[in-house]
N, C-alpha and C positions, 0 to 999 in steps of 0.2 A: 415479461418476466416478473414473477411475483417477489416483492421485497421480503429479504430474510427476516425470520420471526427474531424480534428482540423482546424478550421478557422485561418484566419491571424489575428493578433492584430488590424489591421485597414482596414476597408473596406471604399472607397471613403471617405466622411467626417466623418465617424463614427468609434468610438472606440469599439472593440467588447468586449462582456462580456460573462458571461456563458451561456451555453445551457439552454434554457427553454422548449423546446419540438421539435416536428418534427413528420414525418411520413416516407412512403416508399420511398419518393423521395428526400426530402430535410431535413436539419437540421435547426432549429431555434434558433436563439441567441439574447440575448438582447443587444443593441447598445446605445451608446451615442454620440451625436454630440460634436465634438472638438472645434468647433468655439465659444463657450463661451455661448451658449443658454442650453446646458446640456440636450437637448430634448432625452427621451428614446424612442427608436423604436424597432421593431421586425424585425430582420434581417434574411432571409430566405436564405440559401445557399444549393446549389444543392450537393448531396453526392458525394464524391470523386469517389466511384466505378460506378456512372453513368455519369460522366462528360464527358466521351467519347462515350456514347450510343446517337446516333444522334434523336431517338425518344423522349427520356427524355429531351435532350437539346432543340429541337425544342418546345415542350410543355412548358418548362419553359421560353422560350424566347418570345412565343406567349403571354403567361400570363403576363410577364414583359412590353410587348409593349401595350398591351390593358390597363392594369393598369395605365401606365405612362400617358396616354392619357385622363384618367377618373379624372376629378375634380369637384366633387360635395358633398354637406354636408352630403348626405345620402349614399355615397359610400366609403368603405374603402380607405384611401389616401396612394398612393405610394409617398414615400419621393425620393427614388434614386434606380436606377438599373444599373448593369454594370457587368465588369470583372476585379478583381485585384488579382495578384498573382495566375492567373489560378483558381480562385474562382468566380464562377456566383453568383450573389446575387441580391435579392430585399430587400430594406428597406421599411418597412411599418408602419404606425402609430400603436402604441401599444393600443389597446382597451381593457379596463377592463369592464366586465359586463357578460351577459347570452344570449344564442341564444334563439329565439323563441321556439325552441323544447326543451330546458331547462325549459323554462316557461310552457310550455304544459304540460310536465311530471310533474312538481312540484304541478301545479293546478289539474291534475289527482290524484296525491297521496293525496292531500287535498279535493278533491272532490268539487272542485270550478272550476270557469272558469275566463277567463280574461274579464274585464268589456267591454261591446260591443263597446263604443266610443272610448276606448284606442285601442282595436284591429282594429278598423276601421282607427284610427290616424296612426297607424303603417303601415297597408297596403297603405295607403294615401303617407306616405314617401317612402315606396318601389316602388310604381306606379310613383312617380316624379323621383326617381334614374333611373328606366327604361327608362321613356320618355328621359331623358338626354342621357342615354347609347345608346338607340335604335337610336337617332339621331346624334350621334357623327360622325364627319367629319375629314379628314385628312388636312394635311397643303394646299393641292391644292382644299379644297373645297369639296371633294369626299365623299359621304356617306360611312362609314365602315360598315354599317348593323350589327352591334354587336347584338348579341342574347346571354342572359346569359345562357340559357339552363338547369340551375340547381337551379330555384327559389324554396326554400321550406324554412320549419322552421329552419332548421339547418344552413341555410346560411343567415338569418336574425338575426342581432346580436343587442342587446339592453344594451346600456351603463349604467352604475350606474347612471350617471347624466341624463339619460333620452333621449339620441340620439338613432336614428336608423340608422343602417349601413347594407347596402347591401354587402356581402362579397363573396370570392371565385369565381372568374372569370375564375378559371381552365378549365372549359369545354365550355367558350364562343365561339361562332362562329363568325368570323368576315372576312371580304375582307383582303387578304394578309397573311392569317396565314400560316406558315411554315409547320405545322403537317398536314397530311391528314388524313380526316375522314374516318374510316373504313366503307365499306358498311356493312349494316345489323347489325351494332352495335347501339343500342340506347343509347343517353346521358343523364344522370339525374337519379334521384331517381325515381323508377317505380311509387310509389303512386302519384306522380306529373307530370307525362307524359301525353301530350295531346293526344287524339285519333289519330290525324294525325302522331304523332310519332311512336306510336305503330303499326299502319298500314303501315310504311315505306312509307308515302307519303310526297310529298314537304311540307315545313312548313316555316313560318316566325315568326315575332316578337310577334305574337298574342299566340305562346306557353308559353311564359312567363306570358301573362295575365291570362291564364288559370291555371298555376300552383299558381299563386297569388290568383285566386279565391279559389282554394282548401286549400290553406294555410289559408284565411279569414273564410271560412266556418268552418274548423276545430278549430280555434282559439275562434270562437263566439259560438260553440256548445260544445265544450270539448269532441268531438269524431273524430275518424279518419273517413275520407270520403269514399276512395277506397281502403285503405290497408287490405289485408285479410291474410290468414294463410300462403300463398306463393305467389310467383311471378306470376304463370299463373292464379290463382284465383284473383289476384289484376288487371292483365290485363283484364280479363273477365268483372270485375265489371266496369272498366272505358270505355270498349267498351258498355255494355248493362244496367247499372244502371242508373236509373232515379235520378236526384238530389233531395233528399229530402228537403223540406222547413223547415229551421232551427226552425221555431216556434214550430215544431213537439216535439222538445227535450228542448227547452228553456223555463223555466217557467216565466211568466211574460211577459214584452213587448220585442218583436223581431220586431222592425220597418220594415214593408213592403218595404221601401224605399231601406234599406241595401239589404234585400233579392233580390230585383230586380237588385242590382248591382252585388251580388254574382251569381245570376242565369245567367246573361248575360256573365260574365266572364267565366263561365263554359259551354258555349253553346258548343255541339259537334262540330257544323258547324263553322270554323273560321270565316265566313262571319257573323254569328249572334252575334259574341263577339264584345267588343270594338274595334274601328278601330286603336285606340293607347292606350299607357299607359297614356298620357296626358288626353285622354277623360275619362278614368277611374278614374284617379284622380281628375277631375272636380267634377265628380259625386259624390266621396267620400267626397269632400269639401263641397259640398251642403249639403250632408247627415249630416256632423259634425256641419254645421252652425244651424241645426235645433235640432239635438239630442245630441250634444257634450256637455260637461261640459264648463262652462264659463271661467274657471281658465286655464293658460297656460298648454298645453298638455305635454311638457317636463317635467316639475316639477311634473304634476301629475303621469306620468309614472315612474319617478325616485322614488317617494315615495310609488308607488305600488310595484315596484321590490324590495325596501327595506323591504317593510312588506313580501314580499314572501320569500326573502332570507335575513332574518335579520342578521347584524353584518358581511356580508360577504364582502361588500364594503371596509370596514376598514381593513379587513384581507387582501384584495387584494393589497391596498396601501401600507401595512407594506411590503408585500412581494416585491413589486415594488422597494420600497426604498432600500431593502437588496440586491436584484441582482444589482441594478444599481450602488451600491458601489463597486461592483466586477469589476475589470479592466482587467482580464484575461480570455479569451476563454478556454473552458475546454469541455472535453466530457463527464463529469457528469453533470447530468441534475438538475437544480433547479426548480422544477416543481412550477407552480403557485398554491394558496389556492383553486382557481376557475379557470374555462375556460378562456383563453385568445384567441381572435379572431385571427385565422391564417389560412391560406390555404395551402393544399398540396394533401391530399389524392385524391381530385377529378382529379388533373392533372395526379397523378400515374395511377389511374383507367384508365383513358382514354387512356394513353401510352400502357399499358398493353392489352387493347381492341384493339388499332391499330396493336400490334404484333400479336394477335390471328386471325386477319383477311387477313393475307399474303396468307393463301390458301382460295378459295371461298367456299369450302366445309365446312371447319371449321366455317367460319361465319354463314352458313346456320344451323349448329348444334347449335350453341351458341345463335341465335336469339330466345328469348322466344316464340313468336308468330309463327314464322316459325316452330319451334319445335312442337308446338301445332297442326299447319295444317299439318305437315307431319305424326304426330300421327293418325291424323283423316284420312288421306288419305290411311294408312295403314290398319287401320280398316275397312275403306270401301271396300279395296281391298280383305280382308279376308272374308268379308260377301258375297262379288259378287262370290267368289270362292266357298262358301258353297252353295249358290243358283244353281250354275251351277252344281256341283256335286249331289246336291238334285234332280235336273231334270233328272239326268242319271239313 
């Protein structure tokens, strides 16, 4: 049995408090700045038993380097990263709220949908975040070509005060990554993959726009777009299914202007999509100027989340005050009353995928599309044998 992770009492400018969560790769603690501001942060520390595994270390460092360069109001902010007392850590802003997938599930349970203008505004904020990330440059002015590769409702976080945050850059692709991408391994959640990804073709930043289009379609219809009973059926739907006009499902007005935005983002041919996230954001802004409510959208979103999750913000704030008062790191977990934005599992999933691709044959077997093609080839071969023997 592996000994529990125990963090140092101090990491960078932060005093480390109790454990609040974590996943397969890292442990997450609450931390407080010791410079007088008292700001609470989420500190992610790589697990002790993975500290010497180059795959996990490289993935952790890749994420830290990308996050440290990102400074945008619609992207989760990294406060600090480094190594202290042999502990690799990333300190990030501590966000209280709910993911867009939580919102989708709650709406489904209540047989309702997210208001169309709020869904469009959330998509607009994500598009602006992607516009910034896609255009990110290094100190020498060279484009880093950051692609998120995992845009989906789970990684769009809505805070209780009405902010929108794109989180989890653990699968992000960029120039200068330490970790290698395994051939035949598709990154990201299957229902939001672009056709060129599942066909193992070259791709660029427009896969993020495709995923955002799928997310917006789902939030405005209250239905899943491509998700089926299993991954193979989901992949088949992505490759073959025509995108249904949302007005088919939505009673009342579903503006054609929004449908045109969604349909363009979901074009199978990347050349038919928006050329950039900024272009998609501009169209969403134009739509909201005509169809959006007149009040400030953050306040409207905050009020709607409060109605959807009554009294939850108050419970979260009480939890944060309680854990922030604890000054000693511990292996015992003080879990939040509701989800706190954190990233980890995406990185671990990719690191495990990289390990699986060390042998090319294994990669072929694990790629769902290639597995389907191999099955089809086998069936075809058997039919050919039957025909030959039938002629004899």
